[in-house]
BALONU-434287 format. One line per 10 residues: for each residue x, y, z of C-alpha. Coordinates in steps of 0.02 Angstrom, whole numbers, plus 50000, padded with zeros to 5 digits. Layout:
BEGIN
X,Y,Z | ...
END
This chain:
BEGIN
49617,50181,50625 | 49440,50170,50693 | 49384,50027,50803 | 49366,49872,50699 | 49318,49693,50734 | 49420,49561,50644 | 49432,49374,50636 | 49548,49327,50779 | 49499,49144,50789 | 49634,49011,50782
49588,48979,50601 | 49600,49160,50541 | 49643,49158,50357 | 49670,49283,50219 | 49538,49327,50091 | 49562,49195,49957 | 49612,49324,49826 | 49760,49380,49933 | 49829,49212,49989 | 50019,49219,50006
50131,49135,50134 | 50214,49299,50178 | 50047,49386,50198 | 49979,49248,50309 | 50133,49254,50420 | 50116,49442,50440 | 49930,49426,50478 | 49963,49289,50606 | 50091,49401,50692 | 49966,49544,50697
49834,49432,50774 | 49958,49371,50905 | 49988,49554,50953 | 49805,49589,50991 | 49792,49608,51181 | 49611,49552,51193 | 49511,49440,51080 | 49362,49525,51003 | 49230,49461,50884 | 49234,49402,50706
49174,49522,50572 | 49174,49426,50408 | 49113,49578,50312 | 49290,49647,50307 | 49352,49494,50216 | 49201,49493,50102 | 49229,49676,50058 | 49413,49646,50023 | 49363,49507,49904 | 49238,49622,49819
49367,49761,49799 | 49490,49634,49730 | 49359,49583,49602 | 49336,49765,49554 | 49523,49789,49535 | 49542,49631,49432 | 49477,49731,49285 | 49635,49836,49301 | 49747,49686,49332 | 49688,49601,49173
49754,49739,49061 | 49895,49793,49178 | 49955,49637,49269 | 50100,49724,49357 | 49972,49834,49446 | 49888,49681,49521 | 50053,49604,49577 | 50111,49773,49641 | 49964,49786,49762 | 50006,49624,49850
50190,49669,49868 | 50149,49842,49936 | 50031,49771,50067 | 50161,49647,50128 | 50306,49770,50128 | 50198,49899,50217 | 50152,49775,50354 | 50335,49727,50373 | 50390,49908,50388 | 50249,49944,50512
50308,49796,50617 | 50489,49855,50615 | 50432,50032,50661 | 50339,49956,50810 | 50170,50022,50757 | 50022,49948,50849 | 49924,49801,50784 | 49785,49908,50710 | 49909,50012,50610 | 49998,49854,50551
49832,49780,50493 | 49789,49945,50409 | 49955,49940,50316 | 49927,49761,50258 | 49747,49780,50201 | 49759,49963,50152 | 49916,49926,50052 | 49822,49796,49952 | 49690,49922,49899 | 49791,50084,49892
49778,50097,49702 | 49596,50045,49685 | 49558,50214,49604 | 49657,50162,49451 | 49505,50065,49392 | 49447,50235,49327 | 49607,50271,49231 | 49599,50223,49045 | 49703,50073,48997 | 49798,50171,48864
49863,50289,48998 | 49904,50155,49126 | 50003,50058,48996 | 50076,50204,48900 | 50257,50157,48850 | 50332,50328,48881 | 50317,50486,48982 | 50144,50553,49017 | 50085,50721,48956 | 50039,50851,49088
49854,50813,49060 | 49881,50625,49075 | 49982,50648,49234 | 49842,50751,49312 | 49720,50612,49270 | 49834,50481,49349 | 49846,50588,49507 | 49657,50579,49517 | 49666,50395,49563 | 49686,50443,49746
49518,50531,49759 | 49439,50403,49642 | 49496,50268,49764 | 49419,50357,49913 | 49257,50372,49816 | 49258,50186,49776 | 49280,50140,49958 | 49125,50239,50008 | 49030,50088,49943 | 49121,49973,50067
49086,50041,50243 | 49176,49896,50327 | 49339,49953,50245 | 49328,50129,50316 | 49466,50087,50440 | 49587,50054,50296 | 49559,50212,50194 | 49711,50312,50252 | 49837,50219,50142 | 49722,50250,49994
49697,50433,50037 | 49874,50483,50086 | 49999,50371,49995 | 50052,50512,49878 | 50078,50644,50012 | 50260,50695,50041 | 50353,50734,50200 | 50398,50907,50133 | 50218,50949,50087 | 50242,50937,49899
50137,50782,49874 | 49955,50766,49822 | 49808,50786,49832 | 49802,50864,50007 | 49977,50942,50020 | 49998,50877,50197 | 50169,50891,50278 | 50270,50787,50401 | 50177,50712,50547 | 50013,50785,50483
50013,50638,50361 | 49940,50484,50447 | 50077,50359,50482 | 50000,50221,50377 | 49997,50340,50228 | 50183,50376,50257 | 50222,50191,50266 | 50130,50148,50106 | 50205,50299,50017 | 50380,50233,50049
50355,50050,50005 | 50248,50098,49854 | 50396,50198,49788 | 50519,50057,49824 | 50414,49930,49731 | 50389,50049,49585 | 50576,50079,49572 | 50620,49894,49576 | 50484,49841,49453 | 50506,49826,49265
50472,49981,49160 | 50501,49995,48972 | 50533,50182,48988 | 50635,50300,49099 | 50658,50292,49244 | 50698,50109,49210 | 50695,49969,49336 | 50824,49994,49474 | 50916,49868,49580 | 50878,49848,49764
51039,49940,49806 | 51000,50085,49688 | 50825,50100,49759 | 50888,50103,49938 | 51008,50242,49893 | 50864,50341,49816 | 50760,50319,49973 | 50906,50381,50078 | 50926,50530,49963 | 50741,50573,49977
50726,50547,50165 | 50662,50708,50241 | 50592,50772,50077 | 50485,50638,49996 | 50489,50512,50138 | 50471,50510,50327 | 50656,50507,50380 | 50623,50390,50527 | 50531,50263,50419 | 50662,50281,50281
50801,50239,50404 | 50709,50084,50463 | 50669,50024,50287 | 50847,50051,50228 | 50909,49946,50373 | 50810,49794,50313 | 50911,49659,50229 | 50880,49622,50047 | 50835,49446,50102 | 50695,49509,50217
50619,49606,50074 | 50641,49469,49944 | 50549,49346,50056 | 50393,49452,50038 | 50397,49495,49853
END
């Protein structure tokens, strides 16, 4: 994460579009971990609000996508905290998790909401949301520090992800964090088609099974050690 100035005043608050008690608690903990107090850069919060407004067009016709973004940001920040990442990486997980799917604004509604398996062509279009998202963020220079979760959240530990085919520790850690919690939230969310919604326990078993292939094994071990209560408090 590049150097970034954030609001570290005593009254630091979330962008209004992302207000959530769990998110505020995580943000407060990140601010407390900052060793020196820098300056306030309101443009980050303004840009996050603007990106949220852009994504609201997706949320209106695919509400689970909008709710999913908030949950992923919070779970990513929690996992980053448990993994003892530094404050910048924790902030990147929180904010970057919120915007990781921004590229889906370019995916047609009929594909996002398709009640069944995608065709090969549709799947390729869906995969394009990663690069679409990076392109969107070029218009928000103050969010440059949070682009890694957008750019790398579909890379896999074994190198079989997309779009860059990175492997293992070559994948930035915040991308690895968001990859894992994104998958967990997808598995535990309602779907009217296979694979159907899974329980917390079933999803944890799937993460364990895929540790070392799909997911960073160290992060998977930490996430699977979280109690269901810790996760429920944030979703």
